[in-house]
Each structure stands twice: as C-alpha cells, then as structure tokens.
N, C-alpha and C positions, 0 to 999 in steps of 0.2 A: 535559536532553537526554541520551539514551542510545541504545543499539542497539535502537531501537524495533521492535516486531514486532506485526503485526496478529493473529496467532494463536499461542497458547502451549500447550505440552503440559500436560494435566492427567490425573490418573489416571481410569480409567473402563473400561467394558466393552471387551474385546478388547485391553487393555494400555494404550491411551492414546486420548484424544480431544482435539481441538483446539478451544479455546474462543476465539472471536473477540472482540475488544475492542468494548465498547458494543453488544453483540448485542441486548439487550432494547430499548434506546433506538432502535437503527437499525430494528428491525422495527416498533416502534410508529410511528415517523415515516413509514415506507413505507406503513403502513396497508394491508397486503397483502389483496387481496380474492380470494375463491375464483373461479377461472376467468379470472383476469387474465393479463397478459403482462408479465414483469419481466426486467430485465437486471441481472446482477451483473457489473459492469465489471471487477472484480478478484476473481475467484472464489477465488484462493489455495487453501487446503486444504478449502474447501467449507463452512466453518462457517456463514456467513451464508446461503449458498445452501440449505443443509439446512433452516434455519428458514423460509425463503421457501417452499420446496417443500412443507413440511408444511401450509402454509396455502392452497396453490393448489388442490389436488385435481386430479382427472383432466382437467377442462376447461382447466386452466391451462397456460401455457408459461413456461419459464425458460431464458434464454440466459446462459451464463457465459463470460467471456473471461479469459485469462491469458497472459502472455508465456512463462511457465515450464511446459514440457511435463511436468516431474516433478510439479509442483503439480497440474496438470490430471489426471494419472493418479491421484493420491491422491483428489482431489475426485470423480472419476468413480466410484471404488469406494464412497465415502461416500454418494453420491447414488443408488445403485441401491436401488430400493424393496425388493427381496427381502432386503436385508442388515440390516433394522432390527429383526427379531425381534418380540417380543410388544408393544413399545411403539409400533410403527409402524402407520400406516394400511395398509389392504389394498393390495397392489400395483396392483390394478385402479383405485384412487383416486389413483394417483401422477401428477403432471403430466408433460407432455412436456418433456424436458430436453436442451438442445443445448449442448455445450461446444466452444469455439472457441479454437484456439491463435493468439493474436494480441494486440497491444497494444490497450488501451481507447481509443487514438487512432482505432482503426478501428471504433468503436462505431456510427457512422452506417450502416455496411454491414451491421450485424447485424439491422436491423429497418427497416421503412418509416416514413414521416413520420406523426406523430400516431397511432402504433400501440401505444405502450407505456404501461403503468399506473404503472411505477416504475423508477427507476434507482438502484442503490447503487454507490458507489465507496469502497472501503476502501483507503487509500493506503499502509498499512503493509507492511513486509517480513515474510514468513511465517517462523515458527520453523524450517521445513524449510530455508530458504535460509541462515539464520544458523547452524544446527546442523551443517551439512555443511561441514567445513573446506575441502574441495576446491572449493567455490564461491567462496571468497575474500572473503566479505562481512564477516567478523568479525576484529577484531584480537586476539581472545582465544585463537585457535588458529592453528597453523602451516598456511598454505595458499598457493596461487598467487595472484598479483594478477590476478584475473579479474573478479568482481563482475557478470557478465552475468546478468540474469534470463532472457533468451532466449539459450541457448547457441549459437544460429545467428547472433547479431549479430556484426558485425565488430569493433567497438571494445571493447577490454578495459582494465581499470585499469592493466595492465602498460604498455600503449602510452602512456597518459597520464603515468604516473609516470616512465617511463624515456626518453620521446622528446619530450615537450612541452618547449619552451624555458622558462626560469625565469619569465618574465613571464606566459606563457600558463598555466602551472601555478599561479602565485600567483592569477591572476584566477579560475580554476576554484575554488580553495579558498575564496577570499573570497566569490564570488558564490553558490555553491551550499552552502557550509558556514557562511557568516557568521562566518568565523574572522578575528579582528582581527590575528592573527600570521601571516597567509598568506604574506607576503613572506619572513619569517624561515624559515618551514617549507619553502617552495619552494626557497630557497637551500640549506638543509641537504639536501633530497632530491637536488638536482642534484649537490651535492658528494659524495654517498654512492653515486651510481650505479656499477654496476647494482644495483638493489634487486630481489630475486627472490622475496620472500615477504611475507605480511601481517605477521608478527611482526617481520621486519627493518624494514619501513616504520614500524610502530608504535614501534620503538625509536628510529629516526631522528627521528620527530616528537616523541617524549617528551623527547629530549635537547635539541631546539631550542626547545621550548615548555613549559618547566617551569612548573607552576602558581605564580602569584604571590600568591594569597590563598586564603582558605578557600572562597570560592564556586567558584573554578576547580578546587579539589581534589576537588569533588564528582563531576566527570566526568573520564574518562580524557583526556589531552591529544590523543589521536588521534581522538576521537569525531567532531569536526566535519569533519576532513579526510576520514575514511572516508565520512561522509555525503555530502560534496561529490563524491567520486569516484563513488560509487554513483549519485547523481542524474544526474551528467553522462553516465556511461557508458550509462545506461538511458533517457536523454532523458525523465526522469520529469515535469518541469515542462511540457515541450512536449506530452506526452501528456495531462496534466491539463487544459491549456488546450483541447486538441482535444475532450476529453470534455465540458467545460463549454460549449463552442461548439455541439456537436451536440445536447445535451440538450433545449433548447427546441423543436427541430424534431421530435424523436422522441416527446416526451411528449404524451399526450392531455390535454385540459382536465381538471383534477382530478388529473392524474398527479403523482407525488412524485419529487423528486431529493434523495438523502441522500448526503453526502460526509463521510467520516471522515479527517482529516488528522493528521499526527504531528509536524510542525514548522512554524515560523512562515512559511517561504516558501510552503508549500502552503496554509496557512490564509489567508494574505493574498490569494492568487490566488482561492480559493473565495469568500471574503467579498466581494471586489471584483466578481467575476462575478455573484454573486447580487444584489448591490445594483444593478448595471447592468441585470440582468434585470428587476428591479422597476421601474426608470425606464422601460424599454422596454415595459412592460406584459405581460411574459412570466410573471412570478412574483408570488406572495404569499409573503412570508417566514414560515416556521414557527418559526424560532429567531432572536430578536433578538440573543441572545448565544450563543456556542457552548456545546453541552452537553458536559460533561466526566464522567469516570468517578467513581463514588462511592468513598468511602474503603474500603468493603468490597472493591470490585473492584481497587483499587490494592493493597490488602494481598494479595489473591489473585494478582494479576498486575501487578507493578511497571511493566511496559512500557506499561500503559494510562495512566500518569500524564500523558503528553504528548498523549494523544488529544483531538481536538476534533471534534465533530459539528455540521454545519450542514445545514439542510433547507429546501426551498422547494416550493411547490405551483404547478403550471402553471395559469394562468388561462385 
C-alpha cells in the first residue's frame, strides 16, 4: 500500500501527459461503441475520458464528474478536440462532452434511467492532488492538513486531527486505514496537539508506530493513517456505495460498469456489490477475479501495483 494515484505524469508532447492506471484494460471492458453515451464518474485529469472520447465520435456523448475543480480544468483542456494536433480525429467528429463539478455520488442526476452504455469509476487520487503540497494529501512534503478533493467542502483533515476525541480519531484510523496500531497513533496525536502540517503529523505517527518487521518497513508508518483521513474527509466509501447503487438503474441492457479500486476497503465494496447485482439479476460478471496491472505497467508506474479492476455487464 502506498500513496496510490490514478494518473501519473509521463514525458510527452507539451511537456507532460497523464497516463491513467489500467487504461487499456478499462477501455476494453467498457467496449466503447461509436455514438454511445458514457459516464466517467471520476474524470480526474481526463486520461480515461480522452480514450473514451476518441472512440465515441460526433454522435456520442461523454459525461465526466469530479469533486476537484482544478482537475476538471485540466481535463477540460485535454478534452478539447482542437488541441490534439495531427494524431486527433477531426474536431467535427468529436463527441459532445459535459464536465460536472460534483461527487460521483450524484451520478444518478447526470443521466436518465437506462440511458447509459457504460460507466467508469477510477477511484485513485490523481497526481495533481498528491503533487501540490498545499492540498495536504502527501506526507512527503510540508503542507496544511487539508486533504479535501472539493475545496468547498466543510470538513478538513485539520478538524479531524486536532478536534476529534481520542476514541473517535482511533476509530477513523482503524476503520478507514485498516491500521492495527490506531489507538497508539491516536493517543500520540492527541498528546502532540496542535498539529499544523502534514510533515508534523507524519513525524508524530512515525514515532508512535515504528515498523516492527521487514514487511512493515516497506511502507511509511504514516501511509495508512493518511489514507484513513483522506477517505473520511472526502466520504469516499459513501460515494462509492452511491455510485454502485445507481449504476443498475442508469445502464442500458448490455451496458458496462468498470471500477478500478486501489485498496482493500474499496475492492471489497465493489466485489460485494457486483455479486449482489448478479443475484438480483442485474449483472453478468465480466471479471471472476480482479484484473491487475502488468509487470511492465508496474515498472513504468509503481502506483499501479495496488490497482484492481472489476467489471460487469447489465442484463
């Protein structure tokens, strides 16, 4: 487990391009058809959306949602047909694209019942969020305790770290970070208040939860706690459940749902929801086991190591 990211910078035209995890596999399972209607529930920096748009053509429609307005701005630039140069389709053959600032919990409002050919949910955190210290997502750079994907949201990591009581804080770290040392870490945090930065928090956690064996040394001691705070602040698991609940109503018969998760909490929710959908006659499973990144992709982007893709087809 690490500071997983859905899209990572790679060298390319214009200085950098952002390569989404499991891109080839996601597009194959979506089986994008020309002229279809698709939802990218987590548009991020637009990597998956761009691949979908290339296959849709002018008759097609693409709806992209994201909590992060900065990510939407980047995606909007990437998805302009006029910006693709020689390798692009003609702008006249580009699909209609609508980008929405909002959580994918609101996906049911983005389209009508049985009107969608495919839904993609990539649950990773974008490199844009991790790379900007001011967002407070990473323990590797000095930044404020923020961690909000949507800067308009009320709850911040600072409020959780500095104002939750010890038991509440330990419960958050254990439930959303699967951290066995949650009570020890919560006790250390409370004793060290006020904690004003990401690096200060990481130091407190590292002192309280020193690795005991070789397996624990492979990841930073603060990794699970930072994951827990991020998930809690952004209501990520609640949003995921809302997406999975809405998908059967939105998809046409034959429509595809593809979800890429990055840790066991997410993957468990996706697996259980798809299995329940099969029992209820909503889905045919396309992945008996989760699809993972190839060794070549992991070498290119170590953050893809934890990615798991699951897919189903609406009956």
